[in-house]
N, C-alpha and C positions, 0 to 999 in steps of 0.2 A: 588552632591551625592543624589541618591534617592533609598530608600530601603523599603521593606515591611516585617514585621516579627510579630511573636507572642508576644503579650504584656507581658504575664506572664513570658516567658523565658527571654526576654530582661530586664524586671524589676529585676529578680533574679540576672542576671549577673551584671547589673549596680550596684546593692546594694553591691555585693561582691567586685567589682573593686573599689568602693567608699571607702572601708575600709582604703586604704592607702593615701587618698587624704585629704590634710589639708583644713579646713574651710576658713582660711585666709592665704594668702601668698603674699610676695612682687612681686612674679611672677604670674600674673593672669592665665597663662596657667596651672600652677600646681593645680589650683582649678577646673580644668575641666577633663572630660573623653575624650580621643582621640578615635574617631571611624573612622576606615578606611576600605574600601572594600578590600576583598581578592578574586579576581576572580568573577565569576557570581553568586555564591550562598553562600558566607560567608563574615563575617566582623570580625575584631579584635578590641576589646575594651581594652584600656590601661589606667592605673592610675599610677602616679609616684610622689613622694615627694622628689626626689633626693637621698634618702636613701633606700626606699622600693618601689618596683614597682610590679603591678599585671596586667597580661594580660590574655585574654580569647578569643578564637575564637568560633563563633557560626554560624549556618546555617540560612540564610535569603534569600529573593529574592532581588537580586541587579538589579535595573532597570537603574541606572547610577552610574558609579564608581566615587570615590572621597574620601574625608576625611573631618572631622569636629571635632572641640573641643567645647563641651558644658559644661557649669557649672554643676558640678556633683550634687550638692545639689538640684538645680532647676530641672535638668533633671530627677533625681530619683523621686522627688515629683510629677512631671507631670506624669510619667509612673505609679506611684502607684495609681493615681486617674483617669486614663483613663477608660471609661465605656465599651469598646468592647475588644474582644479577639485579634484583629489585629490593628497594629499601622503603619501609613505611615509617613516616615520621608523624607523630601525633602529640600536640602540645595543648595543655588545657589552660583555663583562665588563671590558674595559680602558678603558671610558668614551669610546670613539671612536664618534661618532654620524654616520650617513649620513642626509641629507635629500634625497629625490628627488621631482621633479614633472615629468612629461614627459621632455624631453631634458636637463633641468637636474639636476645633482647637487652637493651640498655635503657636505664632510666636516669636522666640527668636533669639537674636544676639549671634553668636559664635565668637571665636577668630581664628586667622590664624593658621591652623594646621601645616604650614611649620615652625613655631616658637616653636613648642612643643619640649621639650628636648628629645633627643634620649636615650632610655633605654640602660644600659650597656650590653655588650656582653662578654661572657666568652671564653677565648682562653686557650689552654692547660688544658682543663677541666679534673678533676679527678672524675669519677662518682661512685656512690654506691647506693644500694637499702636498704630500711628498712621497716619493717612492720608498717602500719599506727597505729595500737593499741599500739605497743611497743613505737614508737616515741611520741605519744600523752601522754601516761602515764609517760614516762621519763621526758618530759618537765614539766608536771604538778607537778611532784614530786621533781623538783629542782628549778623552776622559782621563788618560794616564797623567796629563799635565795639570789636572785640577788640584788646587791647594787643599790639604787635609787639616791644616792647623793655622791658616791665616787668620789674624785677628779681624780682618774684614770678611764678614760672612759672604759677601757678594762674590768673592773669589773661590768659594766652594761650589761653584756651579759653572756651567758652560753658557757663554753668551751666544745668542742667535741673532744674526743680522740678516733680514730677508728684504731684498729689494727686487725690482722688476727684473726677472730673468736670472736671479742669483740667490743662493742661500749660503751663508757662511757661519761656521762654528768656531769659537775662540775659547781657549782655556789657558790658564797660567798659574804658576805657583811661586813666583819670585826667583826661581832658578832657570825656568824654561817657559817657552811659549809655544803653543800648538794652534795652527790655523788650518782649517779645511774649507775649501770652496767648491761648490758645484753649481751647474746651471739648473734652472728650474723654469717651469712655465708660469710661475706666479706673476700676476700683473696688477696686484692691488697696491695699497699704500705701503710705504716702508714700515717695517716692523723691527723692533729691537727689544729683547727681553732675555732674562737669565734664569735658566732652569737648574735646580739643585742636581748635583752629580748623583745623589742617591736615587732620585726619580729616574734619571736617564739610565742608570745601571739596571733598574728594573724594566724599563721600557724595552731594552734590547733583548731581554729574556722572553718577551711576548712576541717579538717579530720573527716570523718563520722565513724560509728562503723563497717564498712565492714572490714573483715579480709583480706586485700589486701596489696600490697607493693607499695611504692611510690619511684620515682627515684630522686636522688639529685646529683647535679653537683657542684664541688668546683673549683673556679678559684683562682688567686692570691689575688684578693680583693673583690670578690663577690661570692655569693652562689645562686643556683637556685633550688627551690623545684617544682616538677611537681605533682600536686594533683588534681584529678578529672577534668582534662582538663584545670586547671588554672596553669599558670606559674608565680611563685612568686620569684622575684629576690631581693636580699638584699645585701648591702655592709657588709663586715666583719669588726670586730673591730681589730685594730692593737695595739700592745703593749705587755709588759711583764706581763703575768698573774702570780699571786702569786704561789709560789711552795707549792701547797696544801698538797703534800705528807709529807713534813717536818712539816706541821702544825698539823698533826694527832698524838697525843701522843701514845706511845707504852706502857708506864708504867700504871699499874692499881693496886689499893689497894682494890677495891670493885667491885664485879660483881653482877648485879641485873638481875634477869629473871622475867618478869612480863607480865600479859595479856594486850595486847595493848588497847583494848576497855575499860577495867576497869581503866587503867591509864588515858585515855582521859577523861572519865566521871568524874573521881575524880578531875582532874585539872579544868574541866569546872565548876564544882560546886564551887570550891574555887575562880574561876575567876569572879563570879557574883558580888562581891564587889569591883572589880578592873575596873576602867573606864579610859578614856583618861585624865580626870581631877584628878581622884583619883588613881594615879599609885602606884604600890607596887610590889616587887617581891614575888613569892611564895617560902616559906621556905620548904625544903624537909629534912626529917630525914630518912636515910636508916639504919635500925638496927633490928636484930633478926627476920628476915623474915617478916618485916612489914615496909611499907612506910607511914610515917606521913606527912601530908601537912597542912600548915597554911598560912594565909594571913591576914594582918591588914591594913585598910585604914581609912580615916575619916568617911566612911560609916558604918564601923563596922569591925567585924572579922569573919573568917571562919576557920574551921579545919575539917580534914577528914583523913581516913587511909584505906589502902588496903593491902591485903596479897601479898607477893612476895617471891621468893627464893633469898636470899641475902648471898653471900659468901665473907667474908673479913671484913675490918674495918668498924665500925660505922662512918657514914659520914653525916654532916650537910652542906647543900649547898642551894643557892638560884638561881632561874631562872626567867627570863622574861616569863610570862605565855603565851604570844602569840608566842614567839619563839619556846618554847617546844611543844606547841599544833600544830604549823605548821609542825614540824618534825614528830610528832607521827601520825598525820592524813595522812602523806605521806607514812607511813610504810605499805606495803601490806603483812603483816603476822600477825597471831593471837597472837604470843608472840614475844617479843623483848629482847635483851640484852642491858643493860646500863652499860658501863664501867666508873668507877670513880677513881680519884686519889687525894682525899682530897677535901677541900672546895674551892680552888682557881684555880684548873686545869679544863680544859674543860671536859664536859661529852660527851661520844661517844655512839651513838645509833646504834645498828647493828641487823641484823637478827640472829635468833638462829642457822641457817644453811646457809652456802654460804656467798656470798658477794654482793648481789644484790643492797644493799643500805648502806650508811654510812652517819649519820648526826652528826655533831659536834656543840655543843652549849657552848658558854662562860658563866660562872656563873656570878651572880650579888651579890655584897657584901650585906650582911644582917645587918641591924642596930641591935645592941644589946640593 
């Protein structure tokens, strides 16, 4: 294989493809980027860790067709330090590869491209499109609630439910539940699938701020996102996801309406004395249009209060400060509703109008 291409463009593509490549693997091929020619004027670059794969085609000048697998970390570092705008890559039949730019020349040993694992293909695909901005926001506003250590692997991902006119994302970790719902123009059959959080954390890095749509294809075991010319393929998680609908309480004895920013700032002030070593829940008292907060650790104590509209019974309840802050920071509305049903039932955070989000947080017992 012999190609000539722009250094900056190749560097950018390689750094993006490298996102899914492990630094160390029992299979040396998985530590590399597969580069293969596609006709006379393009190449395809691929990275794959057996769970997540990224491919991208780009225009180059192909002087001799072929394929090569180069160690991703080494290759990307070489490209980042090349002095000229053009790079020449020449690999022979013994998998010895020359990389030249200006007066700089590297010789690196590649691995046999024929042994590189084939990326999965989707048959009987079910496609849909979604706005970049909508998908990015929905992922950011739910991914914080994904379990990182649940024995059920299925809870380490976000569940997608797509029906006619609606897309919903659900995440949970045993202590909290996050649900985001948006309208969509989708009119196909109902879809339900679970995407690993690792995949979605990479997906949002590829999404820019352009108000465009991306195409997604669902297979039995894999999903493909097509974003800005990149094809990102991931396995889906299999298993029985928790029945989240039954987990959301319908009873409520207290309804709180409060300014979101004021609530966040109040909790942040009380959280100053809470650290990883000095953990403590924040105690909330909801009573007579006033929310009182307090926290006590070995570092000291903090108390604060804010005005709110409170309808119902006086309630004392404790929450993990990080859990409630994660939820509040994901609320995209100036005011929120907090439904409570005593000191031991979960709190439910909702918008004041509509059902674009729902966050459920389990309380923490407060020492008396």
